[in-house]
N, C-alpha and C positions, 0 to 999 in steps of 0.2 A: 504495498502501499507506502501510496507514498505519502507528501508528506502533509495534510489535510491541516485547517483548522481551522476561526467559523471565520466566514464573508472570505474567504476564499477562492468560492464555487462564483461562477453566477446561472450556473445549469447544470442537470444530473441529466447524464443518458444510458441506459439504460438496456440492454440487452434481457431477449424472452426470457430465453425456453433455457432452468433450472439456475436462472436468476430469482423473473418476477415466475412464469409456471415449469407446476416441474414436468416432467418430463420422465417416461419407460415405455421407451421404440421395445423388452420383451411384449406391452401385452400388442405389437404390430405382427410382433413374430408369429404369435399363442398363436391368432389373427388367423392370421396366413397360413399359418400347420394346417387349422382344424376345417381349412374350405379342402385347401389341398387333400387330409387325411398323411398325412406329416412329422413326424416326427421336428417338435424346435428346434431341434441340431439340427437338424440335415439343410432350414434357410437357417440361423447365424452361423456355419459353413460357409456360405457363398454369399453370404450378402455383405458389400464391399459401402458404404455408407459413404467415403468420398469420393466414389467415382466421376466420371466425365456428365457419362446423364442428368445424376442430380445435379451436381456445380450447373448443366446449365436449369434444369428446371427454374433451381434459386432464380437463377436471374432472369427469369420467364421467354430466356428462350427455345426450350422445349418445349408442350402442351402433356395436359398428366397423363393425356391417353401415351405418348411416346413414348412418358417414362417408366407408365406401367409395364409399353413391352416388358425394356427392358430389364426392369424387375422376372419380367414372367420367364427372357432365357436368361440371362444372370443365376435365378436362382430353379429354377426349374421346375415351375409349379405351370399349370396351368391353369390360370383362376381371371373371375375376370375383372376387368376395374371396379366395377361395382366394390366386390372382395378386398381388392385394393387398397382403394377406397379409406370404406369401412375399418382396416387394422392401422393403414395413413395413419385413421388422427383418431385411433383411442389407442394415441403412444401420451395427447394430455392428459400425465396427475392431479389436477386439481392446481391449486393456488401453490408457489415456495411459503413455508413459515414463516409466519409472522409480515409477508410483505406488505395485506391488507391496510395494515392498522398502520402502517409505513411508509409504505404510499401519501395517502395526503395526507395526513402528520406535513412531509417531504415537499411534496408540494402548495401546501400554508407560505414557503419560506423564495422556492426557487419555482424556475419551471420545469416541469423536467416533459421529459422524449426517454424516446424505443428505437432500438438500434436489432435488426431481424435482418440472418441471413432467414430464409426462411420463401414457401410456397408459396400457390394460387389460394393449393386446400385446403393449409391449411391453413391461411389470412381465412376463409370460410370459414372454419369451422372453431377457433383463436376467437374470430369476430365477433361471435355469437355470445359463445357460448361463459369468455369473460369479458365483455363490457366495458357491464363496473367497471372493472379493479382495472381492464386500462381506458376508462373512461377518469383517468388522473393524468396522463399523458398527454402534451402541444401538440405529438407527429408522430408518426410511430413510423420511421425509412425501417424500410422493406425490400430487401432486394429483391423478391419479386418483382419488390414496381419500378422498380428506381436503379435496375440492371447492373446494382453494384454489391459485392455482398466483401465481408470480412474475409482476413482480415489485407486485404488489397488497397492501396494508397488511396485507391480515386476513392475508396467505399471511405474515407475516413476522410478527408480531403474533400468528396461530394457534402458528407450531412456534414462539419463539420462549418463551411457556408453554407448548407440552409437555416440552421439554429442562430450562424449572425451575432457570434461573440469567440473575442480567441482563444484556438486551443485548448491554453494550457488555462484557461478555466471552467471549461469545465469537465468533469469525473465521467468516469465510462464505468460504471458493472461490467465483467464478467465471468463468462466463466473460462473460458478458454485458454489456455495459455499464447497460444501463434494469437491471438486479437486482443489480448491485452496491449505485446510486442507490438503490433501494425498500430493499434493509438499511440503508446509511446511514443514509434517511430516518425509519425506525426505531431507532438506535441501537444498531448492530452492528458489530465490527471486518470492517475486512473487504480483502482482497486479490483483487484486480481479474485473472484470469489467462488470462495471453493468447500464452503460454511456453510446454510442461511446466515449465523450473527454477520458474515463481514460485514449485510449491506447493512442492519441495523449497526458496527460497532461506526464506520467508514460516515453516518450520519449524522451519532455523536458525536464527532469530531471537528462535522462540519458545524456545530451547534443547530445539527435540527435534533 
């Protein structure tokens, strides 16, 4: 965690997955395995999260159908797009602990923004499912909408410019080390979220 003190930030920028919303990918695997009539382990062994198709899907360059086609081939299972979608959206496992209290408190003092690598079906799902919680953010910068994804330099530059305050006055919360490094390289103040307590501790250090 970089040095945080009261008055040291003009904006707070949050990743969504495992910072605001809890993610459990085993739920997708279990759902797909159930539809395919195979063991979850068989899918786990073949699933590559950060494939080229995955990255293209996250920046809105390929359709949901094309991504599910790539999964069909990679996983060797013949389930339908609707069945893939069911599992795909099953990963959202609720809110992260304490975040529902922390966000409104923080929003009273500073503008909140979210920056997430995500895809259209997930956006459709969480926008409805977690509308109340996400309402605390002034703006959501989503990779599938802006066509850029973390940890790329261009993605952070785009978001900093859109927020409109100096990078070092933005505190960025993310659970992935490579995203923290990417943000730090562009001058943002960073908080690596490795446990639910990290967000609360950082806000406390900021006097929130």
